Residue, then its C-alpha position, 0 to 999 in steps of 0.5 A: m500500500q502506498t503511503a498517503t501523500l501530504s498533499a491530502i492535508g486537511d482531508g480528515m483522513d483516519p490516522g489509522f490503526g497500527v500494530y507495533v511488535h518489539w523484538p528486544f534483543c541485539a547482538a551488542k548495545c550501542p553506546y548512545c542507545d537508551f532503547n529497550s534492547h538487551v544482549r544475550h550470550q545464549p541463543v534466544d528461545q524464539p518459539r517460546f517468545v513467538a508463543a508469548f507474542l501470540k498470547e499477548m495479542e489475544e489480550v490486546r485484541e480484547l481491548s481494541g475490539p475488531r479493527t482494520v490494520t493500516s500498518i505493521f512495524m517490527g522494531g527493537g532491538t534488532p528484529s533482523l535477528m529473528e528467524p524468517s519463520t518467527v516473523d511469519a508466525i507473528l504476522q500470521g498471528i496479527a492477521r488472525h486477531w485483526h483484519v489485515p488488508d492485502g498490501i498494507e505497509i509492513t516494516m521491519e528494522a534491520n541492522p547491516s551486520s545481521v543481514e543475509a540474503t536468505r533472511f531477507h528473502g524469507y522476510r519478504a516471503a512472510g509479508v514484509n514489504r518495507v525495510s528500515l536499515g540502521v546504517q547510522a553513518l557512511n564512514d568507518r571512523d564514525l561507525k566505530f565511534l558509534g559502536r556499530l558492528h558493521n562497516v561501510e562495506d556491510a552497509l552498502k551490501a545491505i542497502r543493495l540487498a534491500r533495494e533488490i528484495f523489498p518494494r520500499m526502503s529507508f535507512d537511519l543516519i545520525y548527525a551532529r557527531p563530534n567534529q562533523t562539519v556541514e560540508e561533510w554532512e552534505r556529502e554524506l546526505k547526497e551519497a545516501v540519496s544516491y543509493a535509491v532510498d525513498h525515505l531517510s530518518l536523520y537523527q541528531l546525536t543526543i546524550e541520554e542518561g544511563t548510556p556509556f556516552y553519558g558518562l564520557h560526556k559528563a567526564g568531558k571526554l566526549i564533546v558534541p556540537d553545542g546548541e548553536q552548532s546543532a541548529v546550523l546542522y539541523e537547518a542545513t539538513q532541511e535545506i539539503t534534503a529539500a533540494i535533493g527531493m526528500p523534504a522533511y515531513e516530520v522533525s527527523n524524517h524525510a521522504r520522496p512524495g508518497a513514500e512517507s512512513r504510514h506507520n509513523l504517520t499513525y503515531w504523529r496523527y495520534g491514531d490508535y496502535a497496539g503495542i506487543g512485546p517487551g517494553a512496547h507502548g500502545r494507544l487504544g481507543i475504547g468507546n469515547g476514550k483512549i487508554a495508554t498501555s505499556t509492557e514490562r521492559k525486561p524480556e524474561e520477566w515479560l515472558r514470565l508474566v505472559e505465560t502466567h497471566g496472559h499478557g505482560m502489560i504493567e500499565r493500562e491508563s485511561l487518558d482524560l481529554e486534557a491528556q489526549s489533547d496534550e498528546l495530540l499537540l506533542m505528536g502533531l506539531r512534529l509534522k509538516e502538516g501540523v495539527d487539526l485544530a478542530r480535533w484539538q479543540t474537541l479534545s481540549g474544550r477550548d481554543p488556543d490562547p489568542e495572546r500566546e498564539q499571536f506571540l508565537i506567530d509574531h516570533g516566527f515559531i508557528e503559523r496557521l494553515g487557513n483556519s483548519r490547521l496549526r503548524c510549527t515553522p522551521a524555527g519553531m521545530l528547533i524549540l518544539d518542546a517549548v512551543v508545545a508547552d506554551l500552547a498546551c497551557p490553559 
């Protein structure tokens, strides 16, 4: 299924219903990563985990009711460490619990170091039609710095395989690396686009508490670009990608028209999604309300909970209208298309504060798209959290 293009702004389309499956295991933990990923030195019992994924789906299906799935995303961790038979069983399970139309977007994350042609063909046969590669850099020096297990040769091999086997391909790059110049980043971006990729996720390197990079940074042994330098790199990223035909449709995501990630648009348009697996989060519409779900992060404890209680959920919170309106703002203002004002007003029960809105407009941080939508400007994207906080205050 082709992702809806952003020319459909304001058409009132349903943001959709996605299914997210979290595979929590990695071959190694990257020093910048604070995701729920775990290294195991013994083989993972994949059949046992598959049985648990399928069991948890039953519980989530009870909560969600019958739904038509618009996208599936397998994230991690490193989902490409799964056997193709594991992926096939999970996708078949989703199809048993919800209606899955033919041709919807089914994405799988993969690391170049774990890519094999036989696995990729197996994933494609199981139904995966979009792959997202964790490339992160296109030079060996920075790949080593980032703790990646692959080199550039591995990355290019994975890119070629993905291009041959899957209808759609994306890959991730991390920028604002130590001593990185705008000129170096521009060359890297142009090289990335030359590989016939249709989508790029471009993330600034951030120092997250609890990671090895955090300790090095705190000790003064890791220097990353300051706020001003990061802003220059961010602005250059927007200009370069727009010039090469892959403009931003979200803060960190760029695509050729029509190749936007359908699954991620469901998140940012504040649609519903089921979260399955260790550390997965979900948002499910229940009647006129919405609930937030989250599961146990530790894989073995999650497995024990599922086998004992039928699911690994440790949180099931009802979101009131104010919380929903805040989340809608937080997610929707990340998008170039902005937020549907009527939907936000319905949830919040009010209009945006006129003085705050005018202040942000006057300073060039937000703008109206007619009377129906509100969005951040490129300058506003640089201070997105502050803009959201200002607009969300009653």
